[in-house]
Structures are given as C-alpha cells and as structure tokens.
C-alpha positions in Angstrom: -6.5 -5.7 -14.9 -6.9 -3.1 -17.7 -7.0 -4.0 -21.3 -6.4 -2.2 -24.6 -6.3 -2.9 -28.3 -3.1 -4.1 -29.8 -2.3 -1.3 -32.1 -4.8 -0.9 -34.9 -6.2 -4.5 -34.5 -9.3 -5.7 -32.8 -7.2 -7.9 -30.4 -7.7 -7.0 -26.7 -4.6 -7.5 -24.6 -3.7 -6.8 -20.9 -1.7 -3.7 -20.1 1.0 -5.9 -18.6 2.7 -8.5 -20.8 4.1 -11.6 -19.1 7.7 -12.1 -20.2 8.9 -15.6 -20.0 12.7 -15.3 -20.7 13.5 -16.4 -17.2 11.5 -19.6 -17.5 14.1 -22.3 -17.6 17.4 -20.4 -17.1 16.3 -18.7 -13.8 12.9 -20.3 -12.9 12.2 -24.0 -12.9 9.2 -25.5 -14.6 7.0 -25.9 -11.5 7.6 -22.3 -10.5 7.1 -21.1 -14.1 3.8 -22.8 -14.2 2.8 -21.2 -10.9 3.7 -17.7 -12.2 1.7 -18.3 -15.4 -1.3 -19.5 -13.3 -1.0 -16.4 -11.1 -0.7 -14.1 -14.1 -3.8 -15.6 -15.7 -5.7 -15.3 -12.4 -4.8 -11.6 -12.2 -6.1 -11.0 -15.7 -2.8 -11.0 -17.7 -3.7 -12.5 -21.0 -0.7 -11.5 -23.1 2.3 -13.8 -22.8 5.6 -13.2 -24.7 8.4 -15.6 -25.5 10.9 -16.4 -28.2 12.2 -19.6 -29.9 15.8 -18.9 -28.6 14.7 -18.5 -24.9 16.4 -21.1 -22.7 19.7 -20.1 -24.4 22.7 -22.1 -25.3 22.1 -25.9 -25.4 18.7 -25.3 -23.9 17.3 -23.1 -26.7 13.6 -23.8 -27.0 13.3 -24.8 -23.4 11.1 -21.8 -22.5 8.6 -22.6 -25.3 8.5 -26.2 -24.0 7.7 -25.0 -20.5 4.8 -22.9 -21.8 3.6 -25.9 -23.9 3.6 -28.2 -20.8 1.5 -25.5 -19.0 -1.0 -25.3 -21.9 -1.2 -29.1 -21.7 -2.7 -28.9 -18.2 -5.9 -27.7 -19.8 -8.4 -25.5 -18.1 -8.8 -23.3 -21.2 -5.2 -22.0 -20.6 -4.4 -21.8 -24.3 -7.8 -20.2 -25.2 -7.3 -17.5 -22.6 -3.8 -16.5 -23.7 -2.7 -14.2 -26.5 0.5 -16.0 -27.3 3.5 -14.1 -28.8 6.8 -15.7 -29.8 9.7 -14.7 -32.1 11.8 -15.8 -35.0 15.3 -14.8 -36.1 17.8 -16.3 -33.8 20.2 -19.1 -34.5 18.7 -22.2 -32.9 21.9 -24.4 -33.1 22.9 -25.5 -29.6 26.6 -24.9 -30.3 25.9 -21.4 -31.8 27.0 -22.5 -35.3 23.9 -22.3 -37.5 23.6 -24.4 -40.6 22.8 -22.2 -43.6 19.1 -21.1 -43.6 18.6 -22.1 -40.0 18.3 -18.5 -38.7 17.1 -15.0 -39.7 14.1 -14.3 -41.9 14.3 -16.2 -45.1 11.1 -17.8 -46.2 12.6 -21.2 -45.6 13.7 -20.4 -42.0 10.3 -18.7 -41.2 8.5 -21.8 -42.3 10.8 -24.1 -40.4 10.8 -21.9 -37.3 7.1 -21.6 -37.0 6.6 -25.4 -37.2 9.3 -26.0 -34.6 7.7 -23.4 -32.2 4.2 -24.8 -32.7 5.6 -28.2 -31.7 7.4 -27.0 -28.6 4.4 -24.8 -27.5 1.9 -27.6 -28.0 -0.5 -25.5 -30.0 -1.7 -25.3 -33.6 -1.5 -21.4 -33.9 0.5 -18.4 -32.7 -1.4 -15.2 -32.1 1.5 -12.8 -32.6 4.6 -13.9 -34.5 7.4 -11.4 -34.1 10.6 -10.7 -36.1 13.2 -10.6 -33.3 15.6 -8.5 -35.3 16.0 -6.8 -38.7 17.3 -9.2 -41.4 19.2 -6.9 -43.8 19.7 -9.6 -46.4 16.0 -10.7 -46.9 13.6 -8.4 -48.7 10.2 -7.7 -47.2 8.5 -9.0 -50.3 9.9 -12.5 -49.5 9.1 -12.2 -45.8 5.5 -11.1 -46.4 5.0 -13.9 -49.0 6.0 -16.4 -46.4 3.8 -14.8 -43.8 0.8 -14.7 -46.1 1.0 -18.5 -46.5 1.2 -19.1 -42.7 -1.8 -16.8 -42.1 -3.7 -18.7 -44.8 -2.7 -22.0 -43.1 -4.0 -20.7 -39.8 -0.6 -21.1 -38.1 -0.2 -17.4 -37.2 -2.7 -14.6 -36.8 -0.8 -11.3 -36.5 2.8 -10.2 -37.1 5.0 -7.8 -35.1 8.6 -6.6 -35.1 11.2 -6.3 -32.3 14.2 -4.1 -32.2 13.3 -2.4 -35.5 14.4 1.2 -36.3 11.6 3.5 -37.4 12.5 3.4 -41.0 12.3 -0.4 -41.1 8.8 -0.2 -39.6 7.8 2.2 -42.3 9.5 0.1 -45.1 7.9 -3.1 -43.9 4.4 -1.7 -43.8 4.7 0.2 -47.0 5.7 -2.9 -48.8 2.8 -4.8 -47.1 0.4 -2.2 -48.3 1.6 -2.4 -51.9 1.2 -6.1 -51.9 -2.4 -5.9 -50.7 -4.2 -8.4 -48.5 -1.4 -8.2 -45.9 -2.1 -6.3 -42.7 1.6 -5.8 -42.0 3.2 -5.2 -38.7 0.8 -4.6 -35.8 3.3 -4.2 -32.9 6.9 -3.2 -32.1 8.8 -4.6 -29.1 11.6 -2.2 -28.2 13.9 -1.2 -25.5 12.2 1.7 -23.7 12.1 2.9 -20.1 12.8 6.0 -18.1 16.6 5.6 -18.4 16.5 4.7 -22.1 14.2 7.0 -24.1 15.8 7.1 -27.6 12.8 5.1 -29.0 10.8 8.4 -28.6 12.8 10.0 -31.5 11.9 7.6 -34.3 10.6 4.2 -33.3 7.5 5.2 -31.3 6.5 7.9 -33.8 6.7 5.4 -36.6 4.8 2.9 -34.7 2.0 5.4 -34.0 1.9 6.5 -37.6 1.4 3.0 -38.8 -0.8 1.8 -36.0 1.5 -0.5 -34.2 1.2 -1.1 -30.5 4.5 -0.5 -28.6 5.6 -3.2 -26.2 8.6 -2.0 -24.1 11.1 -4.6 -23.0 13.5 -4.2 -20.0 11.1 -1.6 -18.4 13.4 -1.6 -15.3 16.5 -1.3 -17.4 18.1 -4.4 -16.1 17.1 -3.7 -12.5 18.5 -0.2 -12.6 15.1 1.4 -12.0 14.0 -1.1 -9.3 15.6 0.5 -6.3 19.1 -0.9 -6.9 21.0 1.5 -4.7 18.6 1.0 -1.7 19.0 -2.7 -2.1 22.8 -2.4 -2.1 22.7 -0.3 1.1 20.3 -2.8 2.8 22.6 -5.7 1.9 20.3 -7.1 -0.8 21.2 -8.4 -4.3 23.9 -6.3 -5.9 23.5 -4.8 -9.3 24.8 -6.8 -12.2 25.0 -6.4 -16.0 23.6 -3.2 -17.5 22.7 -1.8 -14.0 26.2 -2.4 -12.6 27.9 -0.8 -15.6 25.7 2.3 -15.3 26.2 2.7 -11.6 30.0 2.6 -12.1 29.6 6.1 -13.7 29.3 8.7 -10.8 27.0 11.0 -12.9 24.7 8.1 -13.7 24.7 6.9 -10.1 23.7 10.4 -8.9 20.9 10.3 -11.3 19.6 7.0 -10.0 20.0 8.2 -6.4 17.9 11.3 -7.3 15.3 9.0 -8.8 15.1 6.8 -5.7 15.0 9.8 -3.4 12.1 11.3 -5.3 10.0 8.1 -5.0 11.0 7.5 -1.4 9.7 11.0 -0.6 6.3 10.0 -2.0 6.3 6.5 -0.6 6.4 4.8 -4.0 8.4 1.7 -4.9 10.8 2.5 -7.7 10.0 -0.6 -9.8 6.3 0.1 -9.6 6.9 3.7 -10.6 8.9 2.8 -13.6 6.2 0.5 -14.9 3.4 3.0 -14.1 5.3 5.7 -16.0 5.4 3.5 -19.1 1.7 3.0 -18.9 1.2 6.8 -19.2 3.3 7.0 -22.4 1.6 7.6 -25.8 1.5 4.6 -28.0 2.5 2.0 -25.3 0.3 -1.1 -25.2 2.0 -2.5 -22.1 5.5 -3.2 -20.8 6.9 -6.7 -20.6 7.5 -7.9 -17.0 9.7 -10.9 -16.5 9.2 -12.1 -13.0 11.5 -14.8 -11.6 9.2 -15.2 -8.5 5.6 -14.8 -7.6 6.5 -11.8 -5.4 7.9 -9.9 -8.4 4.7 -10.6 -10.3 2.7 -9.1 -7.5 4.8 -6.0 -7.5 4.3 -5.5 -11.2 0.5 -6.0 -10.8 0.4 -3.1 -8.3 1.8 -0.8 -11.0 -1.3 -1.1 -13.1 -3.3 0.6 -10.3 -0.7 3.2 -9.5 -1.5 6.7 -10.5 1.6 8.8 -10.3 1.0 12.4 -9.0 1.8 15.3 -11.3 4.7 16.3 -9.0 6.2 12.8 -9.4 5.8 12.8 -13.2 7.4 16.3 -13.4 10.2 15.1 -11.2 10.8 12.0 -13.3 10.9 14.2 -16.4 13.5 16.4 -14.8 15.7 13.5 -13.7 15.3 11.6 -17.0 14.6 14.1 -19.7 13.6 12.6 -23.0 15.4 13.4 -26.3 12.5 15.5 -27.6 10.7 15.0 -30.9 12.5 14.4 -34.2 13.8 16.0 -36.2 14.2 18.9 -33.8 16.0 16.7 -31.3 19.0 16.3 -33.6 18.5 19.0 -36.3 18.1 22.2 -34.3 
C-alpha cells in the first residue's frame, strides 16, 4: 500500500480509503468485519463513515458495526485513521426535532458524542461536515470545533460536498480566528465521468492545503464495466448508471471507454481508480466494497500504472471542463 499526507497535515493515510456505507444495508456485520480485517491486512488505514449510514430506521448502524469491530482489539482502533460525518437528520422517521441536524454548535456537540458512543472510541481522527449549512455561520461552527479539539474528541476537520467558495470562506474565517487549523480535506463527487470538481472545488482545495477524497469513483458502477456485465448476463445497471446508459450518446461514450481498456487488457473499475490516483490534489478515492472480491479489485488499482496511450484515450473520451475561469468565461 502507498501512503500520503492528508492535505497540509502530518497525518499519513493510505491512498485508498475504505468506504463503509454498504456495511449494514448491503453487507452484514460478519462480512463487514471480514472486509475491514482484509483492508487493514492490505495496509488500508483510512476508514470513512457517517452518522447517517445505515439509513432510515437503521441510521447509525454502520458506526455501530465499526465499533463492534474495534471492540475485538488487536490494535484495530490504533491502526485506523477514522473519519465520520455530521449534518444529516438522525431521526428514524425522517422528521428531525429542531437542532437535531445540520451544523449548529448544539447539534455538533450532540452528534459527536453520539458517534463516539456508537463507534466505541473516545476520539475521531477526521470529523467531516457532510454538507454546507447555509444558516450557521462559520464563526459558530469553528467555536464548537475548537472546544471539541481541546476536549480531545476530534483531531482534524474536513468538508464534504462543499463548493470552492465555501472552502475558501471556511478557511479564511478559521485563519482570522487564529488557533484553528481549519478544513484539511474535502470529500467530493469526482471521477472520469464527473469532472466538474476540477473547475473550482479541487483548485480551492489545493490553494488551502486540503486533501481531496473522491467519492463514487466508479460513478455508481458506470465505470466498472457495466455494459460488458450486461452482455454477459451479470448484474444490470441501476440508479445513476442506468439513467446514464438510457442516453444513447452517453452509452456510446461508456462503450468507447470499455473498448479502450479491453484493447489494453485492463479492468474498467481498476482503471477508473488508477486514473484518480494520477490526479493532482487527490489523496485517495473512497472504495465501498460489498464483498472481499471487490476489495481485492480495488487494491490492484494502487499498483496499476496506466500507459500514456490509455491516459490520452481516457482524456479524449472523458474531456475535463478545463481550468476556471477560462472554462466558463472564454
């Protein structure tokens, strides 16, 4: 496994991030534990979750599964850089009581303590804002975070799904307050098929020293060889992938992608992850395996060096937006 610094911090993290969103809804506790053991054995030390994972009446279930894995001992907690998130409504029926969601100082304090209890730990390495809260000023947010850092409950703070200007705003206010390190990471939607983050989000992250953690690196399975799997009678596309393939132009684009990689004998899913590992500012993509086999495929991507011909072909099939402001101004 390769390691890198998380943004401008001294924290060393693996170049693959183990996403746990499937733990509970798709993968039972025993198999989830097995996947985490395999990830740790392979050198993945960066685990990502969120308080809402488990969804619906099972919100918090994923954190509990991670907590029961930590409880097995064997230095599991000490070896893991643990990231979780705050923002979502934790009410099982979806009807939050006032101040039980978003980023008020009150909810941050409540949410941290609840996550610590579910996770069975006394600190969180990276506490991430799951979304922008337009009604809470960053002065309030940073005041709440400062207290939690002083209490030793969290070490670093990151954002998720933030636009570039909010990354800048958050860190400028943190700098003015003094004594607050500010955001150190941004978790955003970024992959070959969805490159809008290159216009503003990633440049802002690089300017302010944030590590970029792409989520949905296979774009909902679209970049994982979905057409080939359909032809071979495998699992059919669903969700975002199915919606995209319904468009003839988009389907032709994905077919060209699969044909290029088939020509070079490269698995599509591994290529999509390997491409992200070449991108400026990227710490590591989040992989969310439902099975051990999917984890093994993701691990191979770390060692995959894409030939220049393949990189050029991918750029031709999936051209990026270009730098801003030129991309939208000229």
